[in-house]
Phi, psi and omega in degrees: 000146181272128184259131168237130182256131179250108198268086176203158171243014188263100184299329182288317176294312172312311178304317189297309194267353180305313178304317183298313179301307187293326176295322183224076189284148171293150180286166179308134180065018184253132174253138181231159173244126181238117181049043173082356183254136177283128170238135182233133172282106182268006180089193181274144169233147174280168179298323179299335175296315182303310184302306187298317179297327171307331186276343185272132189288343185274004186248125177262137184240126173242159177221135169263096185297317186304318181250013185042057170261126178250138182239127179247139174230127178206143176053228181253040177216141164252145176245115174271127176246117188255144174281148180293142180278136172283141167297141184296150183284141184260000000 
């Protein structure tokens, strides 16, 4: 899964900018600022990372079922985990 880190602990602000981030995610290792919040393309994470984070009591796990997006919130960061897009068939 592709991971995007959003550096804020303000859930209301995160909710406001979430659609913009998901519709136009930063590239891997790219930092952008959205409404004063740093958003970073953190690269790929394995499914085991998400499972490991689920077991930690300080981590809140949210899921957008329709698009299979997992959101992890811990400390001052939200991590948006997007499913990898399949390359088009040739």
